[in-house]
C-alpha positions, 0 to 999 in steps of 0.5 A: 617385481621379482620376475625381472631381476633374473634377466636373460642369461646371455644378455648379462653374462660377462657383466663388468663394472668399473672398479672406480665406481659403485658396483653393479649391485648398488646401481641396480638397487638404486634403480629399483628404489627409484622405480618404486619411488616414482610409482609410490609418489603417484599413490601419495598424490592420489591420497591427496586427491581422495582426502580433498587435500589438494589445496591444503597448500593453496599456492606454489612454490610456497605452501601459503602466501608468504610461508613455505610451510603450513600455517595454522588455521590457513586450511584444515591441518590434516589437509595441510599435512597431507599436501605438504608431505606429498610435496616433500616426497618429491625431494626424496624422489629427486635425491634418489634420482641424483644418487643413481645418476652419480652412481652410474657416472662414477661407474662410467656407464654407457651414454644410454644409461647416463641419459636415462638417469639424467632424464629421470631426474629432470622429469622429477623437476618438471613434474614438481612444476606441473604439480604447482601449476595444477594448484595455481589453476585450482585443480582443474581436471585437465591440469591434474591429468597432465600432472599424472600422465608424466608420472607414468612416463617416468615409471616407464623410464625408471623400469627401462633404466633398471633393465639396461643397467644389468647389461654389460656396456661393452655388449652387443645389442641383440634381438631376443624376440622378433621384430613382429613381437617388438612391434606388437609391444609398441602397439600394446604400449600405445593402447596402454597410453589410451587406457591411462588417458581415458582413465584421467578423464573418468577421474576428471568427471568423477566425485574426487576433485582433489579439494573439499571446497571445489566440488564439481567446479572445473570438472570434466562435464561428460557423463562419467559412465560413458567415459568409464565404458570408453576407458574399459574398451581401451583396457580390453584392447590393451589386454588383447594386444598383450595376450597376442604378445604372450602367445607369440613369445611362446610360439617363437620360444623366447627367453624364460625371463621374457615369458615370465615377465609377460605372464606377470603382466597379464596377471597385473592387468587382470587385477587392475581390471578387477579394481576398476570394475569394483570402482564402477559398481561401488561408486568409486569409494575413496579407498579404491583410488590409491589401489587403482593408481598403484596398479597403474604404476605396476602395469606400466613398469611390467610393460616396460620390462617386457619391451626391454626384453626385446633387445638386450646387450650381451657380452661379445664372447657370448653366443649370438644365436638369438640374432638369427630370429626372423622378423 
């Protein structure tokens, strides 16, 4: 994700941080760690699914009835270890979110940043509850889908937070590319949402239920191949919208940082497409699922980065020539 660490120079010039709180560098490191953690826990969640460990802990918030931790013989030990380990990782992500919130609070950052940091932490708690409900519902496909999709929202929020922290609180919000491009990035994000939702439906009808004993019980009873074609169609629409955004960025001479981010995003979408195609023709082997989930997080993050480049805060003393960009 190095393409976004170099932000629009006019947006970040004149950055100031409070001498009473953590430095800007510390805040950004914590924000990046949170972003990686938000994406990473979806990957460990996919490992729970493909190893059939979803009911390694068969209740919630306890692992087993009367026990907070795994119980010998209650389920295969490897399934218990994987599921319980994934639950413990939620506490790690929550701790990172809390550390970031404390950092921006002590630094007296603006309300936008405080709100994003707070929502990130609140979202982790909500996700834990949704995950617990999916276990209580014996991993019905729609419950698992509802568990995954908010994770992508949290990745988006963490990516926006990472970008916004770099901007000076006293800065003036300035458009760095036109309203037309911003609108297209929103359309692209909507297309991405369709990709993610149809992706959960493909998974929900496929062979990986999340528990070895569940089989096809509670699975989506729609032809997987048909859903895969719908999912692919949504992906092509998303890719097409993103390519148009890239073309317009070059046409309107957008910032180098925005263009670099857009190019990396195109590359990540192509890699994700290749993984999905491999899954389809190989019959969805287990090892491809975590890769596909990991790339989903990467694509969502770079989509958020690109959206955030559209409006940045720049120091009051900086030249505001970007404001003259036509819609």
